[in-house]
PDB file of N, CA, C and O in Angstrom, chain B, residues numbered from 101:
ATOM      1  N   MET B 101       1.944  24.553  -9.278  1.00  0.00           N
ATOM      2  CA  MET B 101       2.547  23.260  -9.020  1.00  0.00           C
ATOM      3  C   MET B 101       3.835  23.418  -8.220  1.00  0.00           C
ATOM      4  O   MET B 101       4.107  22.636  -7.309  1.00  0.00           O
ATOM      5  N   ARG B 102       4.626  24.433  -8.564  1.00  0.00           N
ATOM      6  CA  ARG B 102       5.881  24.665  -7.837  1.00  0.00           C
ATOM      7  C   ARG B 102       5.611  25.011  -6.381  1.00  0.00           C
ATOM      8  O   ARG B 102       6.357  24.612  -5.487  1.00  0.00           O
ATOM      9  N   ILE B 103       4.533  25.759  -6.154  1.00  0.00           N
ATOM     10  CA  ILE B 103       4.195  26.144  -4.785  1.00  0.00           C
ATOM     11  C   ILE B 103       3.818  24.906  -3.976  1.00  0.00           C
ATOM     12  O   ILE B 103       4.202  24.784  -2.812  1.00  0.00           O
ATOM     13  N   LEU B 104       3.074  23.997  -4.581  1.00  0.00           N
ATOM     14  CA  LEU B 104       2.676  22.762  -3.905  1.00  0.00           C
ATOM     15  C   LEU B 104       3.900  21.922  -3.549  1.00  0.00           C
ATOM     16  O   LEU B 104       4.011  21.425  -2.428  1.00  0.00           O
ATOM     17  N   ILE B 105       4.802  21.767  -4.486  1.00  0.00           N
ATOM     18  CA  ILE B 105       6.020  20.990  -4.240  1.00  0.00           C
ATOM     19  C   ILE B 105       6.866  21.659  -3.160  1.00  0.00           C
ATOM     20  O   ILE B 105       7.411  20.980  -2.290  1.00  0.00           O
ATOM     21  N   SER B 106       6.978  22.968  -3.210  1.00  0.00           N
ATOM     22  CA  SER B 106       7.740  23.694  -2.196  1.00  0.00           C
ATOM     23  C   SER B 106       7.128  23.522  -0.819  1.00  0.00           C
ATOM     24  O   SER B 106       7.841  23.346   0.169  1.00  0.00           O
ATOM     25  N   ALA B 107       5.807  23.574  -0.757  1.00  0.00           N
ATOM     26  CA  ALA B 107       5.119  23.394   0.526  1.00  0.00           C
ATOM     27  C   ALA B 107       5.337  21.989   1.070  1.00  0.00           C
ATOM     28  O   ALA B 107       5.554  21.816   2.269  1.00  0.00           O
ATOM     29  N   LEU B 108       5.281  20.992   0.204  1.00  0.00           N
ATOM     30  CA  LEU B 108       5.518  19.618   0.635  1.00  0.00           C
ATOM     31  C   LEU B 108       6.947  19.420   1.128  1.00  0.00           C
ATOM     32  O   LEU B 108       7.166  18.762   2.145  1.00  0.00           O
ATOM     33  N   LEU B 109       7.914  19.982   0.419  1.00  0.00           N
ATOM     34  CA  LEU B 109       9.306  19.859   0.847  1.00  0.00           C
ATOM     35  C   LEU B 109       9.541  20.580   2.166  1.00  0.00           C
ATOM     36  O   LEU B 109      10.282  20.085   3.015  1.00  0.00           O
ATOM     37  N   ALA B 110       8.928  21.735   2.351  1.00  0.00           N
ATOM     38  CA  ALA B 110       9.075  22.475   3.604  1.00  0.00           C
ATOM     39  C   ALA B 110       8.478  21.689   4.761  1.00  0.00           C
ATOM     40  O   ALA B 110       9.068  21.627   5.839  1.00  0.00           O
ATOM     41  N   THR B 111       7.327  21.098   4.549  1.00  0.00           N
ATOM     42  CA  THR B 111       6.694  20.285   5.587  1.00  0.00           C
ATOM     43  C   THR B 111       7.550  19.070   5.923  1.00  0.00           C
ATOM     44  O   THR B 111       7.726  18.734   7.094  1.00  0.00           O
ATOM     45  N   ALA B 112       8.073  18.422   4.910  1.00  0.00           N
ATOM     46  CA  ALA B 112       8.920  17.245   5.138  1.00  0.00           C
ATOM     47  C   ALA B 112      10.175  17.610   5.913  1.00  0.00           C
ATOM     48  O   ALA B 112      10.605  16.855   6.785  1.00  0.00           O
ATOM     49  N   SER B 113      10.763  18.751   5.608  1.00  0.00           N
ATOM     50  CA  SER B 113      11.981  19.149   6.324  1.00  0.00           C
ATOM     51  C   SER B 113      11.685  19.508   7.770  1.00  0.00           C
ATOM     52  O   SER B 113      12.528  19.303   8.643  1.00  0.00           O
ATOM     53  N   LEU B 114      10.497  20.042   8.036  1.00  0.00           N
ATOM     54  CA  LEU B 114      10.128  20.341   9.420  1.00  0.00           C
ATOM     55  C   LEU B 114       9.873  19.084  10.234  1.00  0.00           C
ATOM     56  O   LEU B 114      10.190  19.034  11.422  1.00  0.00           O
ATOM     57  N   LEU B 115       9.304  18.077   9.603  1.00  0.00           N
ATOM     58  CA  LEU B 115       8.964  16.843  10.304  1.00  0.00           C
ATOM     59  C   LEU B 115      10.111  15.853  10.384  1.00  0.00           C
ATOM     60  O   LEU B 115      10.042  14.908  11.169  1.00  0.00           O
ATOM     61  N   SER B 116      11.146  16.033   9.613  1.00  0.00           N
ATOM     62  CA  SER B 116      12.248  15.068   9.607  1.00  0.00           C
ATOM     63  C   SER B 116      12.941  14.930  10.960  1.00  0.00           C
ATOM     64  O   SER B 116      13.342  13.813  11.286  1.00  0.00           O
ATOM     65  N   PRO B 117      13.117  15.977  11.778  1.00  0.00           N
ATOM     66  CA  PRO B 117      13.709  15.761  13.095  1.00  0.00           C
ATOM     67  C   PRO B 117      12.847  14.890  13.992  1.00  0.00           C
ATOM     68  O   PRO B 117      13.374  14.200  14.865  1.00  0.00           O
ATOM     69  N   LEU B 118      11.535  14.905  13.798  1.00  0.00           N
ATOM     70  CA  LEU B 118      10.656  14.076  14.606  1.00  0.00           C
ATOM     71  C   LEU B 118      10.858  12.600  14.321  1.00  0.00           C
ATOM     72  O   LEU B 118      10.707  11.772  15.219  1.00  0.00           O
ATOM     73  N   SER B 119      11.195  12.258  13.091  1.00  0.00           N
ATOM     74  CA  SER B 119      11.392  10.853  12.750  1.00  0.00           C
ATOM     75  C   SER B 119      12.654  10.289  13.398  1.00  0.00           C
ATOM     76  O   SER B 119      12.780   9.071  13.528  1.00  0.00           O
ATOM     77  N   ALA B 120      13.572  11.130  13.802  1.00  0.00           N
ATOM     78  CA  ALA B 120      14.791  10.655  14.460  1.00  0.00           C
ATOM     79  C   ALA B 120      14.483  10.016  15.807  1.00  0.00           C
ATOM     80  O   ALA B 120      15.223   9.151  16.273  1.00  0.00           O
ATOM     81  N   PHE B 121      13.387  10.446  16.431  1.00  0.00           N
ATOM     82  CA  PHE B 121      13.027   9.896  17.728  1.00  0.00           C
ATOM     83  C   PHE B 121      12.376   8.523  17.627  1.00  0.00           C
ATOM     84  O   PHE B 121      12.299   7.806  18.624  1.00  0.00           O
ATOM     85  N   SER B 122      11.912   8.149  16.452  1.00  0.00           N
ATOM     86  CA  SER B 122      11.225   6.874  16.297  1.00  0.00           C
ATOM     87  C   SER B 122      12.005   5.916  15.403  1.00  0.00           C
ATOM     88  O   SER B 122      11.412   5.138  14.656  1.00  0.00           O
ATOM     89  N   GLN B 123      13.308   5.971  15.478  1.00  0.00           N
ATOM     90  CA  GLN B 123      14.128   5.088  14.657  1.00  0.00           C
ATOM     91  C   GLN B 123      14.044   3.659  15.159  1.00  0.00           C
ATOM     92  O   GLN B 123      13.976   3.400  16.361  1.00  0.00           O
ATOM     93  N   SER B 124      14.050   2.751  14.217  1.00  0.00           N
ATOM     94  CA  SER B 124      14.028   1.339  14.547  1.00  0.00           C
ATOM     95  C   SER B 124      15.436   0.892  14.925  1.00  0.00           C
ATOM     96  O   SER B 124      16.419   1.289  14.299  1.00  0.00           O
ATOM     97  N   MET B 125      15.514   0.068  15.947  1.00  0.00           N
ATOM     98  CA  MET B 125      16.785  -0.489  16.395  1.00  0.00           C
ATOM     99  C   MET B 125      16.684  -2.006  16.284  1.00  0.00           C
ATOM    100  O   MET B 125      15.601  -2.547  16.065  1.00  0.00           O
ATOM    101  N   ASP B 126      17.797  -2.676  16.431  1.00  0.00           N
ATOM    102  CA  ASP B 126      17.755  -4.127  16.390  1.00  0.00           C
ATOM    103  C   ASP B 126      18.662  -4.720  17.453  1.00  0.00           C
ATOM    104  O   ASP B 126      19.610  -4.088  17.917  1.00  0.00           O
ATOM    105  N   VAL B 127      18.342  -5.953  17.825  1.00  0.00           N
ATOM    106  CA  VAL B 127      19.134  -6.686  18.805  1.00  0.00           C
ATOM    107  C   VAL B 127      19.150  -8.157  18.395  1.00  0.00           C
ATOM    108  O   VAL B 127      18.133  -8.712  17.979  1.00  0.00           O
ATOM    109  N   GLU B 128      20.313  -8.767  18.520  1.00  0.00           N
ATOM    110  CA  GLU B 128      20.446 -10.201  18.264  1.00  0.00           C
ATOM    111  C   GLU B 128      20.581 -10.877  19.613  1.00  0.00           C
ATOM    112  O   GLU B 128      21.497 -10.577  20.378  1.00  0.00           O
ATOM    113  N   ALA B 129      19.659 -11.796  19.905  1.00  0.00           N
ATOM    114  CA  ALA B 129      19.650 -12.431  21.226  1.00  0.00           C
ATOM    115  C   ALA B 129      18.925 -13.774  21.139  1.00  0.00           C
ATOM    116  O   ALA B 129      18.456 -14.181  20.076  1.00  0.00           O
ATOM    117  N   THR B 130      18.849 -14.443  22.281  1.00  0.00           N
ATOM    118  CA  THR B 130      18.152 -15.719  22.391  1.00  0.00           C
ATOM    119  C   THR B 130      16.883 -15.510  23.208  1.00  0.00           C
ATOM    120  O   THR B 130      16.896 -14.798  24.212  1.00  0.00           O
ATOM    121  N   ILE B 131      15.800 -16.126  22.781  1.00  0.00           N
ATOM    122  CA  ILE B 131      14.536 -16.002  23.510  1.00  0.00           C
ATOM    123  C   ILE B 131      14.653 -16.714  24.847  1.00  0.00           C
ATOM    124  O   ILE B 131      15.071 -17.869  24.919  1.00  0.00           O
ATOM    125  N   LYS B 132      14.279 -16.012  25.893  1.00  0.00           N
ATOM    126  CA  LYS B 132      14.287 -16.578  27.243  1.00  0.00           C
ATOM    127  C   LYS B 132      12.887 -17.050  27.633  1.00  0.00           C
ATOM    128  O   LYS B 132      12.736 -18.093  28.270  1.00  0.00           O
ATOM    129  N   ALA B 133      11.852 -16.273  27.245  1.00  0.00           N
ATOM    130  CA  ALA B 133      10.472 -16.641  27.561  1.00  0.00           C
ATOM    131  C   ALA B 133       9.525 -16.044  26.524  1.00  0.00           C
ATOM    132  O   ALA B 133       9.784 -14.979  25.963  1.00  0.00           O
ATOM    133  N   VAL B 134       8.419 -16.755  26.281  1.00  0.00           N
ATOM    134  CA  VAL B 134       7.383 -16.299  25.364  1.00  0.00           C
ATOM    135  C   VAL B 134       6.068 -16.260  26.140  1.00  0.00           C
ATOM    136  O   VAL B 134       5.676 -17.258  26.746  1.00  0.00           O
ATOM    137  N   ASP B 135       5.387 -15.119  26.125  1.00  0.00           N
ATOM    138  CA  ASP B 135       4.095 -14.987  26.802  1.00  0.00           C
ATOM    139  C   ASP B 135       3.054 -14.589  25.768  1.00  0.00           C
ATOM    140  O   ASP B 135       2.954 -13.420  25.396  1.00  0.00           O
ATOM    141  N   THR B 136       2.270 -15.574  25.298  1.00  0.00           N
ATOM    142  CA  THR B 136       1.281 -15.314  24.253  1.00  0.00           C
ATOM    143  C   THR B 136       0.071 -14.562  24.783  1.00  0.00           C
ATOM    144  O   THR B 136      -0.631 -13.916  24.006  1.00  0.00           O
ATOM    145  N   LYS B 137      -0.190 -14.626  26.072  1.00  0.00           N
ATOM    146  CA  LYS B 137      -1.337 -13.907  26.646  1.00  0.00           C
ATOM    147  C   LYS B 137      -1.033 -12.419  26.815  1.00  0.00           C
ATOM    148  O   LYS B 137      -1.889 -11.581  26.537  1.00  0.00           O
ATOM    149  N   LYS B 138       0.172 -12.085  27.265  1.00  0.00           N
ATOM    150  CA  LYS B 138       0.567 -10.687  27.435  1.00  0.00           C
ATOM    151  C   LYS B 138       1.165 -10.102  26.156  1.00  0.00           C
ATOM    152  O   LYS B 138       1.473  -8.912  26.095  1.00  0.00           O
ATOM    153  N   LEU B 139       1.328 -10.958  25.124  1.00  0.00           N
ATOM    154  CA  LEU B 139       1.887 -10.552  23.833  1.00  0.00           C
ATOM    155  C   LEU B 139       3.276  -9.946  23.975  1.00  0.00           C
ATOM    156  O   LEU B 139       3.526  -8.830  23.519  1.00  0.00           O
ATOM    157  N   ASN B 140       4.178 -10.690  24.612  1.00  0.00           N
ATOM    158  CA  ASN B 140       5.548 -10.205  24.701  1.00  0.00           C
ATOM    159  C   ASN B 140       6.558 -11.335  24.694  1.00  0.00           C
ATOM    160  O   ASN B 140       6.242 -12.495  24.958  1.00  0.00           O
ATOM    161  N   LEU B 141       7.781 -10.952  24.382  1.00  0.00           N
ATOM    162  CA  LEU B 141       8.929 -11.864  24.383  1.00  0.00           C
ATOM    163  C   LEU B 141       9.953 -11.320  25.365  1.00  0.00           C
ATOM    164  O   LEU B 141      10.171 -10.111  25.439  1.00  0.00           O
ATOM    165  N   THR B 142      10.577 -12.209  26.112  1.00  0.00           N
ATOM    166  CA  THR B 142      11.686 -11.826  26.964  1.00  0.00           C
ATOM    167  C   THR B 142      12.934 -12.451  26.367  1.00  0.00           C
ATOM    168  O   THR B 142      12.983 -13.657  26.123  1.00  0.00           O
ATOM    169  N   LEU B 143      13.942 -11.621  26.136  1.00  0.00           N
ATOM    170  CA  LEU B 143      15.186 -12.114  25.551  1.00  0.00           C
ATOM    171  C   LEU B 143      16.244 -12.264  26.628  1.00  0.00           C
ATOM    172  O   LEU B 143      16.068 -11.810  27.759  1.00  0.00           O
ATOM    173  N   ASP B 144      17.351 -12.911  26.261  1.00  0.00           N
ATOM    174  CA  ASP B 144      18.405 -13.138  27.236  1.00  0.00           C
ATOM    175  C   ASP B 144      19.148 -11.859  27.619  1.00  0.00           C
ATOM    176  O   ASP B 144      20.028 -11.892  28.479  1.00  0.00           O
ATOM    177  N   ASP B 145      18.805 -10.736  26.991  1.00  0.00           N
ATOM    178  CA  ASP B 145      19.373  -9.461  27.420  1.00  0.00           C
ATOM    179  C   ASP B 145      18.598  -8.909  28.620  1.00  0.00           C
ATOM    180  O   ASP B 145      18.942  -7.858  29.159  1.00  0.00           O
ATOM    181  N   GLY B 146      17.533  -9.642  29.036  1.00  0.00           N
ATOM    182  CA  GLY B 146      16.759  -9.260  30.203  1.00  0.00           C
ATOM    183  C   GLY B 146      15.636  -8.281  29.914  1.00  0.00           C
ATOM    184  O   GLY B 146      14.916  -7.882  30.830  1.00  0.00           O
ATOM    185  N   LYS B 147      15.475  -7.892  28.679  1.00  0.00           N
ATOM    186  CA  LYS B 147      14.455  -6.907  28.324  1.00  0.00           C
ATOM    187  C   LYS B 147      13.226  -7.600  27.732  1.00  0.00           C
ATOM    188  O   LYS B 147      13.321  -8.677  27.143  1.00  0.00           O
ATOM    189  N   VAL B 148      12.067  -6.948  27.907  1.00  0.00           N
ATOM    190  CA  VAL B 148      10.800  -7.461  27.402  1.00  0.00           C
ATOM    191  C   VAL B 148      10.432  -6.675  26.148  1.00  0.00           C
ATOM    192  O   VAL B 148      10.535  -5.448  26.124  1.00  0.00           O
ATOM    193  N   TYR B 149      10.006  -7.382  25.110  1.00  0.00           N
ATOM    194  CA  TYR B 149       9.638  -6.788  23.834  1.00  0.00           C
ATOM    195  C   TYR B 149       8.175  -7.109  23.549  1.00  0.00           C
ATOM    196  O   TYR B 149       7.798  -8.280  23.496  1.00  0.00           O
ATOM    197  N   LYS B 150       7.355  -6.087  23.366  1.00  0.00           N
ATOM    198  CA  LYS B 150       5.934  -6.267  23.083  1.00  0.00           C
ATOM    199  C   LYS B 150       5.744  -6.525  21.593  1.00  0.00           C
ATOM    200  O   LYS B 150       6.460  -5.977  20.755  1.00  0.00           O
ATOM    201  N   VAL B 151       4.758  -7.374  21.280  1.00  0.00           N
ATOM    202  CA  VAL B 151       4.461  -7.691  19.886  1.00  0.00           C
ATOM    203  C   VAL B 151       3.021  -7.296  19.571  1.00  0.00           C
ATOM    204  O   VAL B 151       2.197  -7.221  20.483  1.00  0.00           O
ATOM    205  N   PRO B 152       2.696  -7.040  18.294  1.00  0.00           N
ATOM    206  CA  PRO B 152       1.322  -6.694  17.932  1.00  0.00           C
ATOM    207  C   PRO B 152       0.382  -7.887  18.097  1.00  0.00           C
ATOM    208  O   PRO B 152       0.830  -9.031  18.168  1.00  0.00           O
ATOM    209  N   GLU B 153      -0.924  -7.612  18.158  1.00  0.00           N
ATOM    210  CA  GLU B 153      -1.920  -8.668  18.369  1.00  0.00           C
ATOM    211  C   GLU B 153      -1.895  -9.734  17.283  1.00  0.00           C
ATOM    212  O   GLU B 153      -2.162 -10.903  17.563  1.00  0.00           O
ATOM    213  N   GLU B 154      -1.580  -9.353  16.050  1.00  0.00           N
ATOM    214  CA  GLU B 154      -1.587 -10.319  14.946  1.00  0.00           C
ATOM    215  C   GLU B 154      -0.265 -11.079  14.817  1.00  0.00           C
ATOM    216  O   GLU B 154      -0.051 -11.773  13.823  1.00  0.00           O
ATOM    217  N   PHE B 155       0.613 -10.960  15.797  1.00  0.00           N
ATOM    218  CA  PHE B 155       1.930 -11.596  15.753  1.00  0.00           C
ATOM    219  C   PHE B 155       1.791 -13.117  15.759  1.00  0.00           C
ATOM    220  O   PHE B 155       0.963 -13.667  16.486  1.00  0.00           O
ATOM    221  N   ASN B 156       2.598 -13.789  14.951  1.00  0.00           N
ATOM    222  CA  ASN B 156       2.596 -15.242  14.838  1.00  0.00           C
ATOM    223  C   ASN B 156       3.719 -15.810  15.699  1.00  0.00           C
ATOM    224  O   ASN B 156       4.896 -15.598  15.405  1.00  0.00           O
ATOM    225  N   PHE B 157       3.360 -16.530  16.762  1.00  0.00           N
ATOM    226  CA  PHE B 157       4.341 -17.090  17.685  1.00  0.00           C
ATOM    227  C   PHE B 157       4.842 -18.474  17.250  1.00  0.00           C
ATOM    228  O   PHE B 157       5.647 -19.077  17.959  1.00  0.00           O
ATOM    229  N   ASP B 158       4.389 -18.983  16.115  1.00  0.00           N
ATOM    230  CA  ASP B 158       4.778 -20.328  15.670  1.00  0.00           C
ATOM    231  C   ASP B 158       6.292 -20.452  15.569  1.00  0.00           C
ATOM    232  O   ASP B 158       6.950 -19.636  14.922  1.00  0.00           O
ATOM    233  N   GLY B 159       6.838 -21.476  16.211  1.00  0.00           N
ATOM    234  CA  GLY B 159       8.271 -21.749  16.146  1.00  0.00           C
ATOM    235  C   GLY B 159       9.104 -20.941  17.121  1.00  0.00           C
ATOM    236  O   GLY B 159      10.320 -21.121  17.186  1.00  0.00           O
ATOM    237  N   LEU B 160       8.480 -20.056  17.881  1.00  0.00           N
ATOM    238  CA  LEU B 160       9.235 -19.249  18.847  1.00  0.00           C
ATOM    239  C   LEU B 160       9.093 -19.849  20.236  1.00  0.00           C
ATOM    240  O   LEU B 160       8.024 -19.815  20.846  1.00  0.00           O
ATOM    241  N   THR B 161      10.195 -20.396  20.715  1.00  0.00           N
ATOM    242  CA  THR B 161      10.243 -20.970  22.053  1.00  0.00           C
ATOM    243  C   THR B 161      11.544 -20.534  22.716  1.00  0.00           C
ATOM    244  O   THR B 161      12.426 -19.971  22.066  1.00  0.00           O
ATOM    245  N   ALA B 162      11.652 -20.796  23.996  1.00  0.00           N
ATOM    246  CA  ALA B 162      12.883 -20.475  24.717  1.00  0.00           C
ATOM    247  C   ALA B 162      14.049 -21.205  24.062  1.00  0.00           C
ATOM    248  O   ALA B 162      13.948 -22.381  23.715  1.00  0.00           O
ATOM    249  N   GLY B 163      15.150 -20.489  23.899  1.00  0.00           N
ATOM    250  CA  GLY B 163      16.343 -21.063  23.315  1.00  0.00           C
ATOM    251  C   GLY B 163      16.543 -20.758  21.837  1.00  0.00           C
ATOM    252  O   GLY B 163      17.615 -21.029  21.296  1.00  0.00           O
ATOM    253  N   VAL B 164      15.534 -20.200  21.174  1.00  0.00           N
ATOM    254  CA  VAL B 164      15.643 -19.864  19.757  1.00  0.00           C
ATOM    255  C   VAL B 164      16.367 -18.529  19.621  1.00  0.00           C
ATOM    256  O   VAL B 164      16.016 -17.552  20.281  1.00  0.00           O
ATOM    257  N   LYS B 165      17.379 -18.499  18.761  1.00  0.00           N
ATOM    258  CA  LYS B 165      18.149 -17.275  18.529  1.00  0.00           C
ATOM    259  C   LYS B 165      17.447 -16.436  17.465  1.00  0.00           C
ATOM    260  O   LYS B 165      17.082 -16.944  16.405  1.00  0.00           O
ATOM    261  N   VAL B 166      17.259 -15.135  17.759  1.00  0.00           N
ATOM    262  CA  VAL B 166      16.518 -14.248  16.865  1.00  0.00           C
ATOM    263  C   VAL B 166      17.204 -12.895  16.731  1.00  0.00           C
ATOM    264  O   VAL B 166      18.037 -12.507  17.551  1.00  0.00           O
ATOM    265  N   VAL B 167      16.824 -12.195  15.672  1.00  0.00           N
ATOM    266  CA  VAL B 167      17.160 -10.781  15.523  1.00  0.00           C
ATOM    267  C   VAL B 167      15.828 -10.048  15.591  1.00  0.00           C
ATOM    268  O   VAL B 167      14.923 -10.307  14.798  1.00  0.00           O
ATOM    269  N   VAL B 168      15.718  -9.130  16.547  1.00  0.00           N
ATOM    270  CA  VAL B 168      14.481  -8.386  16.747  1.00  0.00           C
ATOM    271  C   VAL B 168      14.710  -6.938  16.344  1.00  0.00           C
ATOM    272  O   VAL B 168      15.628  -6.280  16.834  1.00  0.00           O
ATOM    273  N   PHE B 169      13.862  -6.451  15.446  1.00  0.00           N
ATOM    274  CA  PHE B 169      13.872  -5.053  15.048  1.00  0.00           C
ATOM    275  C   PHE B 169      12.729  -4.394  15.807  1.00  0.00           C
ATOM    276  O   PHE B 169      11.584  -4.835  15.703  1.00  0.00           O
ATOM    277  N   TYR B 170      13.020  -3.350  16.565  1.00  0.00           N
ATOM    278  CA  TYR B 170      12.006  -2.762  17.427  1.00  0.00           C
ATOM    279  C   TYR B 170      12.109  -1.241  17.459  1.00  0.00           C
ATOM    280  O   TYR B 170      13.116  -0.651  17.067  1.00  0.00           O
ATOM    281  N   THR B 171      11.030  -0.633  17.941  1.00  0.00           N
ATOM    282  CA  THR B 171      10.957   0.801  18.148  1.00  0.00           C
ATOM    283  C   THR B 171      10.526   1.025  19.588  1.00  0.00           C
ATOM    284  O   THR B 171       9.671   0.300  20.096  1.00  0.00           O
ATOM    285  N   VAL B 172      11.102   2.012  20.246  1.00  0.00           N
ATOM    286  CA  VAL B 172      10.703   2.338  21.613  1.00  0.00           C
ATOM    287  C   VAL B 172       9.521   3.300  21.544  1.00  0.00           C
ATOM    288  O   VAL B 172       9.631   4.399  21.000  1.00  0.00           O
ATOM    289  N   VAL B 173       8.384   2.869  22.105  1.00  0.00           N
ATOM    290  CA  VAL B 173       7.160   3.670  22.122  1.00  0.00           C
ATOM    291  C   VAL B 173       6.677   3.761  23.567  1.00  0.00           C
ATOM    292  O   VAL B 173       6.359   2.743  24.183  1.00  0.00           O
ATOM    293  N   ASP B 174       6.621   4.963  24.100  1.00  0.00           N
ATOM    294  CA  ASP B 174       6.184   5.195  25.482  1.00  0.00           C
ATOM    295  C   ASP B 174       6.975   4.336  26.470  1.00  0.00           C
ATOM    296  O   ASP B 174       6.411   3.820  27.434  1.00  0.00           O
ATOM    297  N   GLY B 175       8.260   4.183  26.235  1.00  0.00           N
ATOM    298  CA  GLY B 175       9.118   3.420  27.129  1.00  0.00           C
ATOM    299  C   GLY B 175       9.080   1.920  26.917  1.00  0.00           C
ATOM    300  O   GLY B 175       9.813   1.189  27.584  1.00  0.00           O
ATOM    301  N   ASN B 176       8.239   1.437  26.001  1.00  0.00           N
ATOM    302  CA  ASN B 176       8.143   0.001  25.712  1.00  0.00           C
ATOM    303  C   ASN B 176       8.836  -0.309  24.399  1.00  0.00           C
ATOM    304  O   ASN B 176       8.766   0.470  23.448  1.00  0.00           O
ATOM    305  N   ARG B 177       9.499  -1.438  24.353  1.00  0.00           N
ATOM    306  CA  ARG B 177      10.126  -1.896  23.112  1.00  0.00           C
ATOM    307  C   ARG B 177       9.071  -2.670  22.328  1.00  0.00           C
ATOM    308  O   ARG B 177       8.624  -3.733  22.759  1.00  0.00           O
ATOM    309  N   VAL B 178       8.676  -2.134  21.176  1.00  0.00           N
ATOM    310  CA  VAL B 178       7.630  -2.737  20.354  1.00  0.00           C
ATOM    311  C   VAL B 178       8.282  -3.355  19.119  1.00  0.00           C
ATOM    312  O   VAL B 178       8.997  -2.677  18.381  1.00  0.00           O
ATOM    313  N   VAL B 179       8.033  -4.640  18.902  1.00  0.00           N
ATOM    314  CA  VAL B 179       8.644  -5.381  17.802  1.00  0.00           C
ATOM    315  C   VAL B 179       8.048  -4.933  16.473  1.00  0.00           C
ATOM    316  O   VAL B 179       6.832  -4.955  16.282  1.00  0.00           O
ATOM    317  N   ASP B 180       8.930  -4.524  15.555  1.00  0.00           N
ATOM    318  CA  ASP B 180       8.532  -4.189  14.191  1.00  0.00           C
ATOM    319  C   ASP B 180       8.685  -5.393  13.277  1.00  0.00           C
ATOM    320  O   ASP B 180       7.871  -5.619  12.382  1.00  0.00           O
ATOM    321  N   ASP B 181       9.745  -6.167  13.518  1.00  0.00           N
ATOM    322  CA  ASP B 181      10.041  -7.337  12.705  1.00  0.00           C
ATOM    323  C   ASP B 181      10.904  -8.280  13.520  1.00  0.00           C
ATOM    324  O   ASP B 181      11.597  -7.855  14.445  1.00  0.00           O
ATOM    325  N   LEU B 182      10.865  -9.544  13.181  1.00  0.00           N
ATOM    326  CA  LEU B 182      11.652 -10.547  13.893  1.00  0.00           C
ATOM    327  C   LEU B 182      12.133 -11.577  12.894  1.00  0.00           C
ATOM    328  O   LEU B 182      11.366 -12.033  12.047  1.00  0.00           O
ATOM    329  N   GLN B 183      13.404 -11.945  12.989  1.00  0.00           N
ATOM    330  CA  GLN B 183      13.975 -12.976  12.119  1.00  0.00           C
ATOM    331  C   GLN B 183      14.603 -14.048  12.976  1.00  0.00           C
ATOM    332  O   GLN B 183      15.368 -13.753  13.895  1.00  0.00           O
ATOM    333  N   VAL B 184      14.281 -15.301  12.674  1.00  0.00           N
ATOM    334  CA  VAL B 184      14.884 -16.429  13.372  1.00  0.00           C
ATOM    335  C   VAL B 184      16.227 -16.703  12.735  1.00  0.00           C
ATOM    336  O   VAL B 184      16.337 -16.787  11.512  1.00  0.00           O
ATOM    337  N   MET B 185      17.262 -16.843  13.573  1.00  0.00           N
ATOM    338  CA  MET B 185      18.610 -17.151  13.083  1.00  0.00           C
ATOM    339  C   MET B 185      18.754 -18.653  12.902  1.00  0.00           C
ATOM    340  O   MET B 185      18.219 -19.436  13.686  1.00  0.00           O
ATOM    341  N   GLN B 186      19.463 -19.041  11.885  1.00  0.00           N
ATOM    342  CA  GLN B 186      19.683 -20.475  11.612  1.00  0.00           C
ATOM    343  C   GLN B 186      20.921 -20.963  12.308  1.00  0.00           C
ATOM    344  O   GLN B 186      21.269 -22.139  12.197  1.00  0.00           O
TER     345      GLN B 186
END
């Protein structure tokens, strides 16, 4: 059992530097454009954020202030979570 736990901890410590490259970031901005066909949002920071296919666009229109949590994957900003600001 100790060997198994040691092996798991060693594997986790080796892989932990890799997780640093996929850290989630966030940005607070206003939606500039919504494209439901291309599955992306353009914010007033000028950047485009891709959303997953099952993303719910209800209530998201230009002018809505949001906080977007995203991860950069292959040079694209992919939305992990989105919160509408009140």
